[in-house]
PyMOL Python script that loads the backbone (N, CA, C, O; Angstrom):
from pymol import cmd

cmd.read_pdbstr("""\
ATOM      1  N   MET A   1      -8.073  -1.874  30.644  1.00  0.00           N
ATOM      2  CA  MET A   1      -7.744  -0.791  29.759  1.00  0.00           C
ATOM      3  C   MET A   1      -8.852   0.257  29.828  1.00  0.00           C
ATOM      4  O   MET A   1     -10.035  -0.066  29.720  1.00  0.00           O
ATOM      5  N   THR A   2      -8.463   1.482  30.005  1.00  0.00           N
ATOM      6  CA  THR A   2      -9.455   2.542  30.080  1.00  0.00           C
ATOM      7  C   THR A   2      -9.878   2.969  28.680  1.00  0.00           C
ATOM      8  O   THR A   2      -9.311   2.528  27.680  1.00  0.00           O
ATOM      9  N   GLN A   3     -10.872   3.824  28.631  1.00  0.00           N
ATOM     10  CA  GLN A   3     -11.364   4.289  27.336  1.00  0.00           C
ATOM     11  C   GLN A   3     -10.315   5.145  26.630  1.00  0.00           C
ATOM     12  O   GLN A   3     -10.211   5.102  25.405  1.00  0.00           O
ATOM     13  N   ALA A   4      -9.543   5.914  27.376  1.00  0.00           N
ATOM     14  CA  ALA A   4      -8.480   6.730  26.786  1.00  0.00           C
ATOM     15  C   ALA A   4      -7.381   5.852  26.197  1.00  0.00           C
ATOM     16  O   ALA A   4      -6.862   6.142  25.119  1.00  0.00           O
ATOM     17  N   ASP A   5      -7.027   4.781  26.902  1.00  0.00           N
ATOM     18  CA  ASP A   5      -6.018   3.852  26.383  1.00  0.00           C
ATOM     19  C   ASP A   5      -6.505   3.169  25.114  1.00  0.00           C
ATOM     20  O   ASP A   5      -5.735   2.966  24.176  1.00  0.00           O
ATOM     21  N   ASP A   6      -7.781   2.818  25.087  1.00  0.00           N
ATOM     22  CA  ASP A   6      -8.353   2.175  23.913  1.00  0.00           C
ATOM     23  C   ASP A   6      -8.343   3.121  22.713  1.00  0.00           C
ATOM     24  O   ASP A   6      -8.038   2.701  21.597  1.00  0.00           O
ATOM     25  N   ALA A   7      -8.668   4.376  22.931  1.00  0.00           N
ATOM     26  CA  ALA A   7      -8.659   5.364  21.847  1.00  0.00           C
ATOM     27  C   ALA A   7      -7.237   5.582  21.327  1.00  0.00           C
ATOM     28  O   ALA A   7      -7.030   5.707  20.120  1.00  0.00           O
ATOM     29  N   LEU A   8      -6.265   5.628  22.228  1.00  0.00           N
ATOM     30  CA  LEU A   8      -4.876   5.792  21.824  1.00  0.00           C
ATOM     31  C   LEU A   8      -4.400   4.591  21.011  1.00  0.00           C
ATOM     32  O   LEU A   8      -3.702   4.760  20.011  1.00  0.00           O
ATOM     33  N   ALA A   9      -4.770   3.388  21.427  1.00  0.00           N
ATOM     34  CA  ALA A   9      -4.384   2.184  20.700  1.00  0.00           C
ATOM     35  C   ALA A   9      -4.989   2.184  19.291  1.00  0.00           C
ATOM     36  O   ALA A   9      -4.332   1.775  18.333  1.00  0.00           O
ATOM     37  N   LYS A  10      -6.227   2.637  19.165  1.00  0.00           N
ATOM     38  CA  LYS A  10      -6.865   2.708  17.839  1.00  0.00           C
ATOM     39  C   LYS A  10      -6.152   3.714  16.941  1.00  0.00           C
ATOM     40  O   LYS A  10      -5.960   3.456  15.753  1.00  0.00           O
ATOM     41  N   LYS A  11      -5.758   4.855  17.498  1.00  0.00           N
ATOM     42  CA  LYS A  11      -5.038   5.860  16.719  1.00  0.00           C
ATOM     43  C   LYS A  11      -3.689   5.338  16.249  1.00  0.00           C
ATOM     44  O   LYS A  11      -3.282   5.582  15.113  1.00  0.00           O
ATOM     45  N   ARG A  12      -3.007   4.627  17.117  1.00  0.00           N
ATOM     46  CA  ARG A  12      -1.701   4.081  16.752  1.00  0.00           C
ATOM     47  C   ARG A  12      -1.836   2.982  15.705  1.00  0.00           C
ATOM     48  O   ARG A  12      -1.021   2.898  14.786  1.00  0.00           O
ATOM     49  N   PHE A  13      -2.855   2.141  15.836  1.00  0.00           N
ATOM     50  CA  PHE A  13      -3.111   1.099  14.843  1.00  0.00           C
ATOM     51  C   PHE A  13      -3.405   1.726  13.484  1.00  0.00           C
ATOM     52  O   PHE A  13      -2.909   1.259  12.459  1.00  0.00           O
ATOM     53  N   PHE A  14      -4.213   2.783  13.479  1.00  0.00           N
ATOM     54  CA  PHE A  14      -4.538   3.494  12.260  1.00  0.00           C
ATOM     55  C   PHE A  14      -3.280   4.099  11.632  1.00  0.00           C
ATOM     56  O   PHE A  14      -3.103   4.022  10.417  1.00  0.00           O
ATOM     57  N   ALA A  15      -2.407   4.699  12.443  1.00  0.00           N
ATOM     58  CA  ALA A  15      -1.177   5.312  11.940  1.00  0.00           C
ATOM     59  C   ALA A  15      -0.258   4.275  11.313  1.00  0.00           C
ATOM     60  O   ALA A  15       0.340   4.531  10.268  1.00  0.00           O
ATOM     61  N   ILE A  16      -0.139   3.113  11.932  1.00  0.00           N
ATOM     62  CA  ILE A  16       0.716   2.059  11.378  1.00  0.00           C
ATOM     63  C   ILE A  16       0.161   1.560  10.054  1.00  0.00           C
ATOM     64  O   ILE A  16       0.925   1.331   9.116  1.00  0.00           O
ATOM     65  N   ASN A  17      -1.153   1.387   9.957  1.00  0.00           N
ATOM     66  CA  ASN A  17      -1.736   0.914   8.708  1.00  0.00           C
ATOM     67  C   ASN A  17      -1.656   1.956   7.604  1.00  0.00           C
ATOM     68  O   ASN A  17      -1.448   1.603   6.443  1.00  0.00           O
ATOM     69  N   ILE A  18      -1.815   3.225   7.936  1.00  0.00           N
ATOM     70  CA  ILE A  18      -1.644   4.282   6.929  1.00  0.00           C
ATOM     71  C   ILE A  18      -0.205   4.307   6.435  1.00  0.00           C
ATOM     72  O   ILE A  18       0.034   4.531   5.249  1.00  0.00           O
ATOM     73  N   MET A  19       0.755   4.082   7.321  1.00  0.00           N
ATOM     74  CA  MET A  19       2.158   4.035   6.916  1.00  0.00           C
ATOM     75  C   MET A  19       2.386   2.908   5.908  1.00  0.00           C
ATOM     76  O   MET A  19       3.094   3.092   4.918  1.00  0.00           O
ATOM     77  N   ARG A  20       1.794   1.753   6.157  1.00  0.00           N
ATOM     78  CA  ARG A  20       1.930   0.628   5.223  1.00  0.00           C
ATOM     79  C   ARG A  20       1.276   0.932   3.881  1.00  0.00           C
ATOM     80  O   ARG A  20       1.841   0.620   2.832  1.00  0.00           O
ATOM     81  N   LEU A  21       0.090   1.539   3.903  1.00  0.00           N
ATOM     82  CA  LEU A  21      -0.588   1.883   2.651  1.00  0.00           C
ATOM     83  C   LEU A  21       0.196   2.910   1.846  1.00  0.00           C
ATOM     84  O   LEU A  21       0.301   2.793   0.625  1.00  0.00           O
ATOM     85  N   MET A  22       0.741   3.901   2.510  1.00  0.00           N
ATOM     86  CA  MET A  22       1.535   4.909   1.798  1.00  0.00           C
ATOM     87  C   MET A  22       2.814   4.294   1.231  1.00  0.00           C
ATOM     88  O   MET A  22       3.244   4.657   0.136  1.00  0.00           O
ATOM     89  N   GLY A  23       3.413   3.380   1.960  1.00  0.00           N
ATOM     90  CA  GLY A  23       4.598   2.694   1.434  1.00  0.00           C
ATOM     91  C   GLY A  23       4.274   1.897   0.190  1.00  0.00           C
ATOM     92  O   GLY A  23       5.035   1.923  -0.777  1.00  0.00           O
ATOM     93  N   ALA A  24       3.155   1.189   0.199  1.00  0.00           N
ATOM     94  CA  ALA A  24       2.744   0.422  -0.978  1.00  0.00           C
ATOM     95  C   ALA A  24       2.439   1.351  -2.149  1.00  0.00           C
ATOM     96  O   ALA A  24       2.761   1.029  -3.293  1.00  0.00           O
ATOM     97  N   ALA A  25       1.823   2.497  -1.875  1.00  0.00           N
ATOM     98  CA  ALA A  25       1.536   3.463  -2.936  1.00  0.00           C
ATOM     99  C   ALA A  25       2.832   4.026  -3.518  1.00  0.00           C
ATOM    100  O   ALA A  25       2.946   4.178  -4.734  1.00  0.00           O
ATOM    101  N   PHE A  26       3.806   4.335  -2.667  1.00  0.00           N
ATOM    102  CA  PHE A  26       5.089   4.826  -3.154  1.00  0.00           C
ATOM    103  C   PHE A  26       5.778   3.795  -4.042  1.00  0.00           C
ATOM    104  O   PHE A  26       6.337   4.144  -5.081  1.00  0.00           O
ATOM    105  N   VAL A  27       5.742   2.538  -3.640  1.00  0.00           N
ATOM    106  CA  VAL A  27       6.358   1.484  -4.448  1.00  0.00           C
ATOM    107  C   VAL A  27       5.675   1.399  -5.816  1.00  0.00           C
ATOM    108  O   VAL A  27       6.350   1.293  -6.841  1.00  0.00           O
ATOM    109  N   ALA A  28       4.359   1.445  -5.834  1.00  0.00           N
ATOM    110  CA  ALA A  28       3.631   1.369  -7.104  1.00  0.00           C
ATOM    111  C   ALA A  28       3.944   2.569  -7.998  1.00  0.00           C
ATOM    112  O   ALA A  28       4.174   2.408  -9.197  1.00  0.00           O
ATOM    113  N   ILE A  29       3.953   3.761  -7.422  1.00  0.00           N
ATOM    114  CA  ILE A  29       4.267   4.958  -8.206  1.00  0.00           C
ATOM    115  C   ILE A  29       5.701   4.902  -8.720  1.00  0.00           C
ATOM    116  O   ILE A  29       5.966   5.293  -9.856  1.00  0.00           O
ATOM    117  N   GLY A  30       6.617   4.425  -7.905  1.00  0.00           N
ATOM    118  CA  GLY A  30       8.004   4.292  -8.340  1.00  0.00           C
ATOM    119  C   GLY A  30       8.154   3.332  -9.507  1.00  0.00           C
ATOM    120  O   GLY A  30       8.901   3.609 -10.446  1.00  0.00           O
ATOM    121  N   PHE A  31       7.451   2.202  -9.460  1.00  0.00           N
ATOM    122  CA  PHE A  31       7.527   1.257 -10.570  1.00  0.00           C
ATOM    123  C   PHE A  31       6.886   1.818 -11.833  1.00  0.00           C
ATOM    124  O   PHE A  31       7.345   1.528 -12.937  1.00  0.00           O
ATOM    125  N   ILE A  32       5.839   2.613 -11.686  1.00  0.00           N
ATOM    126  CA  ILE A  32       5.232   3.252 -12.854  1.00  0.00           C
ATOM    127  C   ILE A  32       6.219   4.239 -13.472  1.00  0.00           C
ATOM    128  O   ILE A  32       6.333   4.317 -14.695  1.00  0.00           O
ATOM    129  N   LEU A  33       6.927   4.986 -12.643  1.00  0.00           N
ATOM    130  CA  LEU A  33       7.942   5.907 -13.164  1.00  0.00           C
ATOM    131  C   LEU A  33       9.073   5.161 -13.860  1.00  0.00           C
ATOM    132  O   LEU A  33       9.533   5.577 -14.923  1.00  0.00           O
ATOM    133  N   ILE A  34       9.517   4.071 -13.267  1.00  0.00           N
ATOM    134  CA  ILE A  34      10.609   3.301 -13.863  1.00  0.00           C
ATOM    135  C   ILE A  34      10.212   2.737 -15.214  1.00  0.00           C
ATOM    136  O   ILE A  34      11.018   2.726 -16.144  1.00  0.00           O
ATOM    137  N   SER A  35       8.976   2.267 -15.333  1.00  0.00           N
ATOM    138  CA  SER A  35       8.531   1.664 -16.587  1.00  0.00           C
ATOM    139  C   SER A  35       8.182   2.691 -17.653  1.00  0.00           C
ATOM    140  O   SER A  35       7.976   2.328 -18.812  1.00  0.00           O
ATOM    141  N   GLY A  36       8.110   3.971 -17.284  1.00  0.00           N
ATOM    142  CA  GLY A  36       7.796   5.006 -18.258  1.00  0.00           C
ATOM    143  C   GLY A  36       6.311   5.269 -18.398  1.00  0.00           C
ATOM    144  O   GLY A  36       5.874   5.773 -19.433  1.00  0.00           O
ATOM    145  N   GLY A  37       5.532   4.945 -17.395  1.00  0.00           N
ATOM    146  CA  GLY A  37       4.087   5.148 -17.433  1.00  0.00           C
ATOM    147  C   GLY A  37       3.699   6.610 -17.536  1.00  0.00           C
ATOM    148  O   GLY A  37       2.716   6.939 -18.201  1.00  0.00           O
ATOM    149  N   PHE A  38       4.439   7.485 -16.902  1.00  0.00           N
ATOM    150  CA  PHE A  38       4.279   8.923 -17.076  1.00  0.00           C
ATOM    151  C   PHE A  38       5.635   9.575 -16.890  1.00  0.00           C
ATOM    152  O   PHE A  38       6.529   9.005 -16.265  1.00  0.00           O
ATOM    153  N   ALA A  39       5.782  10.774 -17.437  1.00  0.00           N
ATOM    154  CA  ALA A  39       7.086  11.429 -17.477  1.00  0.00           C
ATOM    155  C   ALA A  39       7.100  12.631 -16.538  1.00  0.00           C
ATOM    156  O   ALA A  39       6.147  13.406 -16.474  1.00  0.00           O
ATOM    157  N   LEU A  40       8.193  12.760 -15.823  1.00  0.00           N
ATOM    158  CA  LEU A  40       8.419  13.940 -14.995  1.00  0.00           C
ATOM    159  C   LEU A  40       9.527  14.806 -15.575  1.00  0.00           C
ATOM    160  O   LEU A  40       9.326  15.993 -15.831  1.00  0.00           O
ATOM    161  N   ALA A  41      10.694  14.212 -15.781  1.00  0.00           N
ATOM    162  CA  ALA A  41      11.864  14.974 -16.224  1.00  0.00           C
ATOM    163  C   ALA A  41      12.577  14.304 -17.396  1.00  0.00           C
ATOM    164  O   ALA A  41      13.709  14.676 -17.708  1.00  0.00           O
ATOM    165  N   GLY A  42      11.971  13.362 -18.031  1.00  0.00           N
ATOM    166  CA  GLY A  42      12.652  12.623 -19.096  1.00  0.00           C
ATOM    167  C   GLY A  42      13.059  11.251 -18.602  1.00  0.00           C
ATOM    168  O   GLY A  42      13.245  11.042 -17.403  1.00  0.00           O
ATOM    169  N   GLN A  43      13.197  10.313 -19.530  1.00  0.00           N
ATOM    170  CA  GLN A  43      13.346   8.912 -19.152  1.00  0.00           C
ATOM    171  C   GLN A  43      14.574   8.564 -18.320  1.00  0.00           C
ATOM    172  O   GLN A  43      14.407   7.844 -17.335  1.00  0.00           O
ATOM    173  N   PRO A  44      15.775   9.002 -18.619  1.00  0.00           N
ATOM    174  CA  PRO A  44      16.868   8.550 -17.730  1.00  0.00           C
ATOM    175  C   PRO A  44      16.693   9.057 -16.290  1.00  0.00           C
ATOM    176  O   PRO A  44      16.984   8.337 -15.335  1.00  0.00           O
ATOM    177  N   THR A  45      16.229  10.268 -16.148  1.00  0.00           N
ATOM    178  CA  THR A  45      16.049  10.829 -14.813  1.00  0.00           C
ATOM    179  C   THR A  45      14.860  10.197 -14.104  1.00  0.00           C
ATOM    180  O   THR A  45      14.900   9.974 -12.894  1.00  0.00           O
ATOM    181  N   ASP A  46      13.806   9.910 -14.851  1.00  0.00           N
ATOM    182  CA  ASP A  46      12.619   9.285 -14.251  1.00  0.00           C
ATOM    183  C   ASP A  46      12.940   7.925 -13.641  1.00  0.00           C
ATOM    184  O   ASP A  46      12.371   7.559 -12.613  1.00  0.00           O
ATOM    185  N   ARG A  47      13.827   7.190 -14.254  1.00  0.00           N
ATOM    186  CA  ARG A  47      14.212   5.882 -13.698  1.00  0.00           C
ATOM    187  C   ARG A  47      14.881   6.048 -12.336  1.00  0.00           C
ATOM    188  O   ARG A  47      14.609   5.284 -11.410  1.00  0.00           O
ATOM    189  N   TRP A  48      15.749   7.037 -12.217  1.00  0.00           N
ATOM    190  CA  TRP A  48      16.429   7.266 -10.936  1.00  0.00           C
ATOM    191  C   TRP A  48      15.458   7.776  -9.879  1.00  0.00           C
ATOM    192  O   TRP A  48      15.517   7.366  -8.720  1.00  0.00           O
ATOM    193  N   ILE A  49      14.571   8.666 -10.286  1.00  0.00           N
ATOM    194  CA  ILE A  49      13.555   9.154  -9.353  1.00  0.00           C
ATOM    195  C   ILE A  49      12.647   8.004  -8.920  1.00  0.00           C
ATOM    196  O   ILE A  49      12.321   7.880  -7.739  1.00  0.00           O
ATOM    197  N   GLY A  50      12.240   7.167  -9.867  1.00  0.00           N
ATOM    198  CA  GLY A  50      11.400   6.016  -9.564  1.00  0.00           C
ATOM    199  C   GLY A  50      12.084   5.036  -8.625  1.00  0.00           C
ATOM    200  O   GLY A  50      11.453   4.494  -7.718  1.00  0.00           O
ATOM    201  N   ALA A  51      13.378   4.807  -8.843  1.00  0.00           N
ATOM    202  CA  ALA A  51      14.117   3.897  -7.965  1.00  0.00           C
ATOM    203  C   ALA A  51      14.193   4.454  -6.545  1.00  0.00           C
ATOM    204  O   ALA A  51      14.067   3.708  -5.575  1.00  0.00           O
ATOM    205  N   ALA A  52      14.400   5.767  -6.426  1.00  0.00           N
ATOM    206  CA  ALA A  52      14.443   6.383  -5.099  1.00  0.00           C
ATOM    207  C   ALA A  52      13.083   6.285  -4.412  1.00  0.00           C
ATOM    208  O   ALA A  52      13.010   6.023  -3.212  1.00  0.00           O
ATOM    209  N   ILE A  53      12.015   6.492  -5.165  1.00  0.00           N
ATOM    210  CA  ILE A  53      10.669   6.400  -4.583  1.00  0.00           C
ATOM    211  C   ILE A  53      10.368   4.966  -4.160  1.00  0.00           C
ATOM    212  O   ILE A  53       9.736   4.752  -3.126  1.00  0.00           O
ATOM    213  N   VAL A  54      10.809   3.983  -4.938  1.00  0.00           N
ATOM    214  CA  VAL A  54      10.608   2.578  -4.566  1.00  0.00           C
ATOM    215  C   VAL A  54      11.343   2.262  -3.267  1.00  0.00           C
ATOM    216  O   VAL A  54      10.798   1.581  -2.398  1.00  0.00           O
ATOM    217  N   LEU A  55      12.559   2.743  -3.128  1.00  0.00           N
ATOM    218  CA  LEU A  55      13.321   2.486  -1.900  1.00  0.00           C
ATOM    219  C   LEU A  55      12.670   3.145  -0.681  1.00  0.00           C
ATOM    220  O   LEU A  55      12.586   2.538   0.387  1.00  0.00           O
ATOM    221  N   VAL A  56      12.217   4.371  -0.843  1.00  0.00           N
ATOM    222  CA  VAL A  56      11.534   5.052   0.268  1.00  0.00           C
ATOM    223  C   VAL A  56      10.243   4.309   0.613  1.00  0.00           C
ATOM    224  O   VAL A  56       9.921   4.128   1.787  1.00  0.00           O
ATOM    225  N   GLY A  57       9.507   3.881  -0.414  1.00  0.00           N
ATOM    226  CA  GLY A  57       8.269   3.151  -0.179  1.00  0.00           C
ATOM    227  C   GLY A  57       8.499   1.818   0.508  1.00  0.00           C
ATOM    228  O   GLY A  57       7.733   1.428   1.389  1.00  0.00           O
ATOM    229  N   ALA A  58       9.553   1.117   0.106  1.00  0.00           N
ATOM    230  CA  ALA A  58       9.863  -0.164   0.746  1.00  0.00           C
ATOM    231  C   ALA A  58      10.238   0.047   2.217  1.00  0.00           C
ATOM    232  O   ALA A  58       9.857  -0.745   3.079  1.00  0.00           O
ATOM    233  N   PHE A  59      10.983   1.115   2.496  1.00  0.00           N
ATOM    234  CA  PHE A  59      11.322   1.433   3.887  1.00  0.00           C
ATOM    235  C   PHE A  59      10.065   1.763   4.687  1.00  0.00           C
ATOM    236  O   PHE A  59       9.887   1.284   5.807  1.00  0.00           O
ATOM    237  N   ASP A  60       9.186   2.595   4.093  1.00  0.00           N
ATOM    238  CA  ASP A  60       7.932   2.944   4.772  1.00  0.00           C
ATOM    239  C   ASP A  60       7.047   1.726   4.995  1.00  0.00           C
ATOM    240  O   ASP A  60       6.364   1.637   6.015  1.00  0.00           O
ATOM    241  N   PHE A  61       7.051   0.798   4.065  1.00  0.00           N
ATOM    242  CA  PHE A  61       6.187  -0.369   4.160  1.00  0.00           C
ATOM    243  C   PHE A  61       6.719  -1.406   5.152  1.00  0.00           C
ATOM    244  O   PHE A  61       5.950  -1.998   5.909  1.00  0.00           O
ATOM    245  N   ALA A  62       8.029  -1.621   5.145  1.00  0.00           N
ATOM    246  CA  ALA A  62       8.584  -2.728   5.924  1.00  0.00           C
ATOM    247  C   ALA A  62       9.173  -2.314   7.272  1.00  0.00           C
ATOM    248  O   ALA A  62       8.989  -3.020   8.263  1.00  0.00           O
ATOM    249  N   VAL A  63       9.867  -1.199   7.325  1.00  0.00           N
ATOM    250  CA  VAL A  63      10.636  -0.858   8.519  1.00  0.00           C
ATOM    251  C   VAL A  63       9.894   0.100   9.450  1.00  0.00           C
ATOM    252  O   VAL A  63       9.906  -0.089  10.666  1.00  0.00           O
ATOM    253  N   MET A  64       9.257   1.113   8.899  1.00  0.00           N
ATOM    254  CA  MET A  64       8.622   2.123   9.748  1.00  0.00           C
ATOM    255  C   MET A  64       7.532   1.571  10.669  1.00  0.00           C
ATOM    256  O   MET A  64       7.475   1.987  11.826  1.00  0.00           O
ATOM    257  N   PRO A  65       6.658   0.651  10.219  1.00  0.00           N
ATOM    258  CA  PRO A  65       5.683   0.104  11.170  1.00  0.00           C
ATOM    259  C   PRO A  65       6.342  -0.622  12.347  1.00  0.00           C
ATOM    260  O   PRO A  65       5.842  -0.569  13.471  1.00  0.00           O
ATOM    261  N   LEU A  66       7.453  -1.292  12.088  1.00  0.00           N
ATOM    262  CA  LEU A  66       8.165  -1.965  13.180  1.00  0.00           C
ATOM    263  C   LEU A  66       8.757  -0.959  14.161  1.00  0.00           C
ATOM    264  O   LEU A  66       8.709  -1.160  15.374  1.00  0.00           O
ATOM    265  N   LEU A  67       9.314   0.124  13.627  1.00  0.00           N
ATOM    266  CA  LEU A  67       9.875   1.150  14.497  1.00  0.00           C
ATOM    267  C   LEU A  67       8.789   1.829  15.329  1.00  0.00           C
ATOM    268  O   LEU A  67       8.982   2.090  16.516  1.00  0.00           O
ATOM    269  N   LEU A  68       7.659   2.111  14.708  1.00  0.00           N
ATOM    270  CA  LEU A  68       6.560   2.729  15.450  1.00  0.00           C
ATOM    271  C   LEU A  68       6.017   1.783  16.518  1.00  0.00           C
ATOM    272  O   LEU A  68       5.742   2.205  17.641  1.00  0.00           O
ATOM    273  N   ALA A  69       5.864   0.518  16.174  1.00  0.00           N
ATOM    274  CA  ALA A  69       5.353  -0.452  17.146  1.00  0.00           C
ATOM    275  C   ALA A  69       6.320  -0.604  18.318  1.00  0.00           C
ATOM    276  O   ALA A  69       5.889  -0.725  19.465  1.00  0.00           O
ATOM    277  N   ARG A  70       7.610  -0.598  18.041  1.00  0.00           N
ATOM    278  CA  ARG A  70       8.589  -0.710  19.118  1.00  0.00           C
ATOM    279  C   ARG A  70       8.554   0.527  20.014  1.00  0.00           C
ATOM    280  O   ARG A  70       8.653   0.423  21.237  1.00  0.00           O
ATOM    281  N   ARG A  71       8.413   1.701  19.392  1.00  0.00           N
ATOM    282  CA  ARG A  71       8.369   2.931  20.176  1.00  0.00           C
ATOM    283  C   ARG A  71       7.120   3.004  21.046  1.00  0.00           C
ATOM    284  O   ARG A  71       7.171   3.512  22.166  1.00  0.00           O
ATOM    285  N   TRP A  72       6.009   2.504  20.541  1.00  0.00           N
ATOM    286  CA  TRP A  72       4.740   2.599  21.242  1.00  0.00           C
ATOM    287  C   TRP A  72       4.429   1.370  22.094  1.00  0.00           C
ATOM    288  O   TRP A  72       3.334   1.276  22.649  1.00  0.00           O
ATOM    289  N   ARG A  73       5.350   0.440  22.210  1.00  0.00           N
ATOM    290  CA  ARG A  73       5.113  -0.766  22.990  1.00  0.00           C
ATOM    291  C   ARG A  73       4.819  -0.413  24.441  1.00  0.00           C
ATOM    292  O   ARG A  73       5.406   0.514  24.999  1.00  0.00           O
ATOM    293  N   SER A  74       3.921  -1.148  25.031  1.00  0.00           N
ATOM    294  CA  SER A  74       3.585  -0.921  26.436  1.00  0.00           C
ATOM    295  C   SER A  74       4.762  -1.308  27.317  1.00  0.00           C
ATOM    296  O   SER A  74       5.439  -2.298  27.041  1.00  0.00           O
ATOM    297  N   PRO A  75       5.017  -0.543  28.372  1.00  0.00           N
ATOM    298  CA  PRO A  75       6.142  -0.907  29.253  1.00  0.00           C
ATOM    299  C   PRO A  75       5.833  -2.188  30.009  1.00  0.00           C
ATOM    300  O   PRO A  75       4.688  -2.465  30.366  1.00  0.00           O
ATOM    301  N   LYS A  76       6.875  -2.951  30.241  1.00  0.00           N
ATOM    302  CA  LYS A  76       6.728  -4.203  31.001  1.00  0.00           C
ATOM    303  C   LYS A  76       6.785  -3.897  32.490  1.00  0.00           C
ATOM    304  O   LYS A  76       7.694  -3.217  32.966  1.00  0.00           O
ATOM    305  N   ASN A  77       5.820  -4.397  33.198  1.00  0.00           N
ATOM    306  CA  ASN A  77       5.806  -4.225  34.645  1.00  0.00           C
ATOM    307  C   ASN A  77       6.440  -5.438  35.313  1.00  0.00           C
ATOM    308  O   ASN A  77       6.001  -6.565  35.083  1.00  0.00           O
ATOM    309  N   PRO A  78       7.476  -5.227  36.145  1.00  0.00           N
ATOM    310  CA  PRO A  78       8.150  -6.389  36.781  1.00  0.00           C
ATOM    311  C   PRO A  78       7.308  -7.054  37.824  1.00  0.00           C
ATOM    312  O   PRO A  78       7.739  -8.032  38.434  1.00  0.00           O
TER     313      PRO A  78
END
""", "prot")
cmd.dss("prot")
cmd.show_as("cartoon", "prot")
cmd.util.cbc("prot")
cmd.orient("prot")
């Protein structure tokens, strides 16, 4: 592996981990909105906004790192 390949791998690893951290943060913020920890637009609307943020966060946490890893996978040499 060359130095350029190593730097690219580090950048991709960093991007995947940031995606997971942001997903976890979205889930936490969504649950705070659902529980009424702070108000944006009033309680019935905040619950729906919180639920949407939780779903986006769960997708970012669980699915996006897999999609990025699959896209960035090294090609197989026959």
